[in-house]
C-alpha positions in Angstrom: 108.3 110.1 79.7 104.5 109.0 80.1 103.7 104.5 80.3 100.0 103.6 79.6 98.9 100.4 80.1 95.6 98.5 80.2 94.6 99.5 82.9 97.6 102.2 84.3 98.8 105.2 83.6 102.4 106.2 84.6 104.0 109.0 85.7 107.4 110.8 86.5 106.6 111.9 90.0 105.5 115.4 90.2 104.2 117.7 92.5 100.7 117.2 91.4 101.5 113.7 93.1 101.9 114.8 96.2 99.2 113.0 98.2 98.8 110.4 96.7 102.9 109.5 97.2 103.0 110.9 100.5 99.3 108.2 101.2 102.2 105.9 100.2 104.7 106.7 102.0 103.3 107.1 105.5 101.5 104.6 105.8 103.4 101.7 108.0 101.7 99.0 105.7 103.7 100.1 102.6 106.7 100.5 104.2 106.8 98.1 106.1 110.4 96.3 104.2 110.8 99.8 102.5 112.1 102.1 105.7 110.0 104.2 107.9 107.2 106.0 107.1 108.1 109.8 105.5 106.5 113.6 106.8 104.7 115.3 104.2 108.4 117.3 103.4 110.0 114.2 102.5 107.6 112.7 100.1 107.9 116.2 98.6 111.8 115.5 98.9 111.8 112.6 97.8 109.7 114.3 94.8 112.1 116.7 93.8 115.1 114.0 93.5 113.3 111.4 91.0 112.2 114.9 88.7 115.7 115.7 88.2 116.9 112.0 88.1 114.6 111.9 85.3 115.9 114.9 84.0 119.2 114.1 84.5 118.9 109.9 83.8 115.8 109.8 81.3 114.3 106.6 84.3 113.5 106.2 87.7 110.4 106.2 89.5 107.0 106.6 88.3 103.4 107.9 90.5 100.7 104.4 89.6 97.0 106.2 88.6 94.2 103.5 88.3 93.1 104.7 84.5 89.3 103.7 86.0 89.3 106.0 88.9 92.4 108.4 88.2 93.8 107.5 91.8 97.4 107.1 92.4 97.5 103.2 93.9 101.0 102.8 94.1 104.9 103.7 91.9 107.1 101.9 90.1 110.7 102.4 89.2 113.8 101.9 86.5 116.4 103.7 88.1 119.9 102.4 89.3 120.6 100.4 92.1 120.7 101.8 94.9 121.3 105.4 93.2 124.5 104.5 92.2 125.0 105.7 89.1 126.0 103.4 86.4 125.2 100.1 88.7 122.2 98.4 86.9 119.0 99.3 86.1 116.2 98.3 89.4 112.5 98.1 88.0 111.1 97.7 91.6 106.9 99.1 92.6 105.1 99.5 95.9 101.7 99.6 96.2 98.6 100.2 98.5 96.9 98.0 99.9 93.6 98.2 98.5 95.2 97.5 95.3 96.7 94.2 96.1 96.0 91.6 94.1 95.1 92.7 91.3 98.2 92.6 89.2 98.9 95.8 89.4 102.0 95.2 90.4 103.1 92.1 87.6 101.3 95.6 85.1 103.7 97.9 86.9 106.4 96.0 85.9 106.4 95.3 82.7 106.2 98.6 81.3 109.2 99.3 83.9 111.0 96.3 82.6 109.9 97.1 78.5 111.5 100.5 79.0 114.2 99.3 80.2 114.8 97.0 77.3 113.2 98.6 74.9 113.8 102.5 75.6 116.9 102.9 77.0 118.7 99.4 75.7 120.3 98.1 78.5 120.6 94.2 77.8 120.1 93.5 81.9 117.4 95.1 84.7 117.3 93.1 88.4 114.4 93.9 90.7 114.9 93.2 94.6 113.4 92.6 97.8 113.5 91.7 100.8 113.6 88.3 102.0 109.8 87.4 103.6 108.1 89.9 101.0 107.0 86.8 98.7 104.8 88.6 96.7 107.3 90.8 95.2 108.5 87.4 94.3 105.9 86.4 93.4 105.7 89.1 91.0 109.3 88.7 90.0 108.3 85.7 88.5 105.3 86.4 86.8 107.8 88.1 85.3 109.7 86.2 84.0 112.9 86.9 85.9 115.0 84.6 87.2 116.5 83.9 90.7 120.0 85.1 91.0 119.7 84.7 95.0 120.5 87.1 98.2 122.7 89.6 97.4 123.2 93.2 99.6 122.1 95.3 97.9 121.2 99.2 99.7 123.1 97.6 102.5 121.3 94.1 103.5 120.9 91.2 102.4 118.0 91.0 99.1 116.7 88.5 97.3 117.5 89.4 93.9 115.8 88.3 90.9 117.1 89.0 87.2 115.7 89.8 83.3 117.4 89.9 80.4 116.7 91.3 77.1 
C-alpha cells in the first residue's frame, strides 16, 4: 500500500530502498533510542521480514521518501506492538537527522494512523518511545494522541500514547 501525502511518499519496504534504509540503520544518531546500528546484511534481512509481514498482515513499515528530492529520509510503520501478532497496533517513525524539525514525522504518523483507522479498521493505535525521546513525545501530542503512562513494551519501560478512532 503506497500512501502519498503533501510532501511524502510512503512505500512498503523493498530491496530498492536498501541504500536509504541502511543509511538510517547505520547512523548512531538515528538508532540512539532504537537499538544498535545494523550492518547492510541486517538491513536487508529486515526488509525481507517487513515484506513478509506486508504479505501476511497487510501492514508494516514504509520507506519514507521526500517527493521533492526522491530521497529516502526516514521510515514509518503500522505494526503490532513488539511484533506480537494480535497485539494492539502501533504507529512509529524514524528520520534522518537532515529531515528532522520539518514536520515529516507528524505527516507520516498521521498517514499511518489514518491507514490504521480507515483501511485496517482498528479502533485504537498506540505510539511508544524511550522516556528521554522528547521529540517523539511531541510528535505523538501533535497527532492528537493521549498520554497513557510509562508501560513495558519491547521489554523496556516506554512512554506510551494512545488514540481512538
